N, C-alpha and C positions, 0 to 999 in steps of 0.2 A: 521212321524213314523206310521207304520201300527198298527192296533189294535191287531192283532195276527201275531207274527213273528215265523216262524218255520225254523230252520237251521239244515241241515244234520241229520235229525232225523232217528234213527235206533232202531228197537225193535227186539231182538232175544229171543225166548222162550226156555225153557229147552228142550233139544233134538235137538236144532240147527235150528228150523224153523225160518226163517227171515220174520217177518210180515211186517216190514217197512224197506225200503232200501234207506237211505240217502235222505229222503224227505225234500225239502225246499219249503216254501210257505209263501207269505205275503197276509194277508186279511185286507182290508181297513175298517175304521170305517164307519158304516152305509150301507155297501153293503150286498147283498145276494149272497152267493156262493153256488152253487149246486154241490155236490161231487157225481159223478156217478161211479159205478163200480159193477161188479158181486159179488156174495157171495164169501167171503174169500179174497177179493181184498185188505183189510187193512183199510177200511173206519172206522169201529168201533174202531180198535186199535188206529188210528190216533186221533179220538175224545177222547178216554179214556186217551191218553197221555196228551193232552191239558188240560183236566179237572182234572188231577191229580189222576186218578183212576189206571192208568198203569204207572209204572216207566220206562222211556226210557233206552235203553242200551247205547245209545250215542246221541249226538246232544243237541240242546238248543231250548227252547220254551219260548216266552215272551207274556204275555197278558196285554195290556195297559201299557207296559214298565216294568212289573213285571215278574221276572223269576219264572216259575211254580214250581221250586224246592227250590231255595234259598229264595224266597219271596212268598211261596205258599199261605199263607192266603190272601194277597192282590190280588193275581192273581185269586184265586178261588172265591173270593167275586164278581168278575166281570163277572162270568160265570154261565149261567143256562143250564141245560141239560135235554132234554126229551129223555129218553132211549127207546130202542126197547121193552124191557120186561116190563110188567105191574106188579110191585111189590109194592103193597099197603097194609096197615093194614085193613083187611076186616071189622072189627067191629067199626072202627073209623068213625066219621062224616066227610063229605066232608070239611066243613069249618075249622074244627079243624086240619085236615090233612094239609091244605094249610097254616094255621096260624103257625103250628109247623115248617114247612119248612122255613118260614120267620125267625122264632126265631133261627133256627140252624145257621143262618148266622149273628146272633147278631143284627138283625134289630129290632127297637122298634115296639111295636104293632101298627098297623094302620088298623083299621077295614074298614075305607072308601076305602083304596087302595085294600084290599082283596075283598071287595064287587065289586069294579070296575073290577077286574080281573075275578071274577066268572061270572059277568053279561056279560062280553065280550065273554066268552066261553059258554054262555047259561047254566050255572051251578047254578045260584042264587036260582032258585026254588028247587034245589036239595041240598042246603047247609046243611040241617039237616039230610039228608039220610045217612045211613051207606054205606060204599064203596061196601059191598057185595051185596047191593040191586041195584047197577047200571049195565047197559049194558056195553059191552066191549067198545063201542064208548065213553060212558060217562066216563069210567075209564081212557081212553086215554086223555080226556079233563082235568081230574083231574091231570094227570101227567104234562100237559102243564101249568096248574095253579100253581102247585108246583114249576116248573122251573122259572116262572115269579114272584113268591112271594117276592123275595128279590131284585127285580128291577135290573136284570143283564144288562150289556152293551154288552155282547156277548151271543148269544143263539145258542146252538147246538140242532138240531132236527134230531135224528137218526131214520130214517124210521118212521116219526111221523104218517103217514096216512096208514100204512100197515094194511090191514084187517079191515078198518073202512068204514063207509058209505059215500056216495057222499056228503051228507049235511055237515058232519064234515070236509071233505076235503075242501069244499068250504069255510067253516068258518075259517079253518086253514089258507088258502091263504089270507083271509081278515085280520086276526089277524097279520100275517107276514107283510103284507103291512103297517098296522098301526105302528108296531114296527119299521119298516124301516124308516117311517116318523119321528119317535121319535129319530132316530139316532142309533138304536140298530144294531149291526153287527150280521148277521144270517148265519150259516153254516148248510146246509140242505143235508142230505144223503137220497137218494130215489131210488126205483126201478121204480117209475112212471116217465117216461121221460117227460110226459106232464107237470108235476109239474115244472121241471127245465125250460122248454120252457116258462111256464106261468109267473113265478115270479123271476127267477134268473137274476142277473146282469152279473155274470161270471159263467162259467161252468168249473169244473175240472174233469178230468177222471183219475181214479186210478185203477191199476190192478197189481196183484202180488207184492204189496207193493211199487210200483213205480208210481209217478205222470207222466202220459203220456202227458198231456197238461193242462194248465189253461189259459183261454182266455175269453174275453167278448163274450157273447152269440151271439150278432148280427154279430160281425166280424167273429166269428167261422162259423156261418151259411153261410156267404158270401164267406169266404176263402175256406172252404172245401165242401160247398154245391154244388151239381150239380142239374140240371133240366133235366127232361125227356120230350121230345115231343112225345106224343102218337097220332098216326095217325090211326083213325078208317077207315077201308076200306069198299068200297061198295061191293066188292067180296073178299072172303078169298083167301090167297096165300098159296101154299105148301112150297115155298122157296122164299128167297129174290132174285129178278131178278138180273141177271149179270150186267145190266145197272146201278144198284144202289150200286155196290160193293165198290165204293170209300167211301161210308158212313158207319159209324159204326151202323148198324141196326140189330135189333132182332125182331123175330115174337113172338106175344103173343096172348092170347085168341083164340087159335086154328086157328091161321092164319088170324084172323079178324083185328089185330092191329099191326102196325109197331112201334117199340120203338126206338127213336133216343136220345141218351144221349149227352148233351153238357154242357160246362163249362160256368157258368154265368159271370166269370171274363174275359173271352176271348174277344178280340176286335170284332170278328165276330162269330156268333153262327153257321152259315152254314145252317140255316133253310130255307132262301130264295132259296139257291142253291138246297136244297133237294126238295122243293116243285116244282121247275122247272123240276128237274130230274124225279120226280114222274109223272108229266104230260107227259114228253117226253117218258117215259117207258109205257105209257098207263095204269097206275094204277089209278083207280078212287077213290077219297077220299070222305068219308061220313062226317067226323068230325075231328077236331084237338083240343087237349087240352094239357096242361102242368102239370107236377107234380114236386114240389120242394122236394129235399132230406130233411128228418126230422132229428132232433137231434139224434133220435134213430138210424137212418141209419149210421150217422157219428160215434156214440158211438160204435156200433157193428163193424164197419169197423176198428176203432182204436184198439179195443181189439183183433180182429181176426188177425190183422197185427202183434201185439206183440206175440200172440200165435204161429203164423207161424214162427216168427224169433227165437223163443226159442229153 
């Protein structure tokens, strides 16, 4: 059984806007799922529905086997949420803010655990500081500490590193890796494609309220990724020679580079034939290197394809 089960989830707001369109998704225990999508794609609405903040129009959601509507207390106790917005009591101390969040979930006081969480997030030396005295990055850390305070088994991170410094982003990745080792299921929404590439097990792409794909990151890169062979020329060309017309070539860098795209899954790349043809056409080669499609390239391609089909 999946830790999070979403079936035919729909959300229609007043006025008829359909934010989610029959979304179905299984998220396994202990995995990290990166959910990518442009602004307005439905990422936050999906998270809000799972966390019980938004009431779905139709469909079913279970967390740890508990229905988020019929058995909402049990489901909600399993979930931690780090929202995009920083909404904290400015005059309260850091440690009291985190303790209070634990208490809201009916958990007994555990100062040792709270200290562990604060130390993990480099907040222990700020434990007695009022929230208003913290930087934006430190406030973001407090949000994460609050989300972890009741020891959730599912953690949603909604754009957790938006607008924060590189150090916090690195700390976040380390914290996420630790939580995964402890068996916590993590769903991460992000605009930073490199975050998904760095830490996710699977990648989901959502746009216009629809899931375009959910796939293991490595197989996605293999299945959809393409490589480019970039041939740096000794002398620039003004056009691709007719003798090379059988190859799908493009000129770049003011004619200094020939670009040849090929499929990594194909039996033959065609590179050997191209190099022979270059020599036969009298094209002198200075250097050769390859470039792999990034997850960002794949993401942009998927979203653009949906937009063109709409």
